C-alpha positions in Angstrom: 8.4 28.1 29.4 8.9 31.0 31.8 9.3 34.5 30.3 12.7 34.9 31.7 14.0 31.6 30.4 13.1 32.3 26.8 16.1 34.5 26.2 18.4 31.8 27.6 17.0 29.2 25.1 17.6 31.3 21.9 20.8 30.8 19.9 22.7 33.4 18.0 20.1 33.5 15.2 17.3 34.0 17.7 15.7 30.6 17.2 15.2 27.8 19.6 17.7 25.0 18.6 16.4 21.5 17.9 17.4 18.9 20.4 17.0 16.0 18.0 18.0 15.7 14.3 15.0 14.9 12.1 15.3 11.8 9.7 13.9 12.9 6.3 14.6 9.9 4.2 11.3 8.0 4.0 12.3 4.5 2.8 15.9 3.6 2.0 14.7 0.6 -0.1 13.4 -1.3 2.9 11.1 -4.2 2.3 8.6 -2.8 4.7 6.5 -5.9 5.5 7.7 -8.7 7.7 7.0 -11.4 5.2 8.8 -9.4 2.4 5.7 -8.6 0.4 5.8 -4.8 0.3 8.5 -2.2 -0.9 8.4 1.5 -1.3 9.0 2.9 -4.8 9.3 6.5 -5.9 7.5 7.6 -9.1 7.9 11.4 -9.8 7.2 13.1 -6.4 5.1 10.2 -5.2 6.1 7.4 -3.0 4.1 4.2 -3.6 3.8 1.1 -1.5 4.2 -1.7 -4.0 3.6 -5.4 -3.7 6.9 -7.0 -4.3 5.4 -9.8 -6.4 4.1 -7.2 -8.9 7.7 -6.1 -9.7 8.9 -8.0 -12.9 12.5 -7.0 -12.4 14.9 -4.6 -10.7 17.8 -3.0 -12.6 20.7 -0.5 -12.1 21.2 2.5 -14.3 23.8 5.2 -13.3 24.0 3.7 -9.9 20.3 4.3 -9.3 18.1 1.1 -8.7 14.7 1.0 -10.4 11.9 -1.6 -10.2 9.6 -2.3 -13.2 6.2 -3.7 -12.7 4.0 -5.8 -15.0 2.5 -2.7 -16.6 6.0 -1.4 -17.4 5.8 1.4 -14.8 9.3 2.3 -13.6 9.9 3.1 -9.9 13.0 4.4 -8.2 14.0 2.0 -5.3 16.1 3.7 -2.7 18.5 0.9 -2.0 22.3 1.1 -1.8 23.0 -1.7 -4.3 21.3 -4.8 -5.9 23.2 -7.3 -3.6 21.7 -5.5 -0.5 18.2 -5.5 -2.1 18.2 -9.2 -3.2 19.0 -10.1 0.4 15.8 -8.6 1.5 13.6 -10.3 -1.2 12.1 -13.8 -1.3 14.8 -16.1 -2.8 12.1 -18.4 -4.4 10.7 -15.4 -6.3 13.7 -13.3 -7.1 17.2 -14.1 -8.6 20.1 -11.8 -9.2 21.3 -12.8 -12.6 24.2 -10.3 -12.9 25.4 -6.9 -11.7 22.5 -5.1 -13.3 19.4 -7.2 -12.9 17.3 -9.0 -10.3 14.4 -11.0 -11.9 11.1 -12.2 -10.7 10.6 -15.8 -11.9 6.9 -15.1 -12.6 7.9 -12.8 -15.4 10.5 -14.8 -17.2 9.1 -15.7 -20.6 11.9 -17.9 -21.8 15.6 -18.5 -21.7 18.2 -20.1 -24.0 21.9 -20.8 -24.3 24.0 -18.4 -26.2 27.8 -18.5 -26.9 27.6 -22.2 -25.7 28.0 -21.2 -22.1 26.0 -18.1 -21.4 22.2 -17.7 -20.9 19.9 -15.1 -22.6 16.7 -14.4 -20.7 13.6 -12.9 -22.1 10.9 -11.3 -19.9 7.2 -10.9 -20.5 7.6 -7.2 -19.9 9.8 -5.1 -22.2 13.4 -4.5 -21.1 15.7 -2.0 -22.8 18.8 -4.2 -22.7 19.5 -7.9 -23.2 19.8 -9.8 -20.0 22.7 -12.2 -20.4 23.9 -14.4 -17.6 27.6 -15.5 -17.5 28.8 -19.1 -17.6 29.1 -19.3 -13.7 25.8 -17.5 -13.2 24.0 -19.6 -15.7 24.6 -22.7 -13.7 23.3 -20.9 -10.5 20.2 -19.6 -12.6 19.3 -23.1 -14.0 19.5 -24.6 -10.5 17.3 -21.9 -9.2 14.7 -22.4 -12.0 14.8 -26.2 -11.6 14.1 -25.8 -7.8 11.1 -23.5 -8.0 
């Protein structure tokens, strides 16, 4: 830049204005591999690239989505909601059982009927809340399981 043009480029704070806005969000819950095999999770200040198949389940707590792996490590997943996230995941591997949980079929230990029409699911990894599927969801869940 020529010496005479520098003064013209400065704004009122004597700084050169940026011409483009910088995007600072690193992931936005994107499944980052074309075959839906990787996802970015945040643990503390670290962002980690995780194999999707290693995530036992996703859950919502206070409008924040978390993924829990086989070793019971919890990662924050930066997605808007579970419905949007489940659309990006492999339908043969993951199933959204209710408003709070998306489950990986490889980590379902057992399930049984409760209250005659609902389904209670137990995972191989610890879960802080009971995973109960509604009557309508139970039919979809059993169809999904039978078609694996």
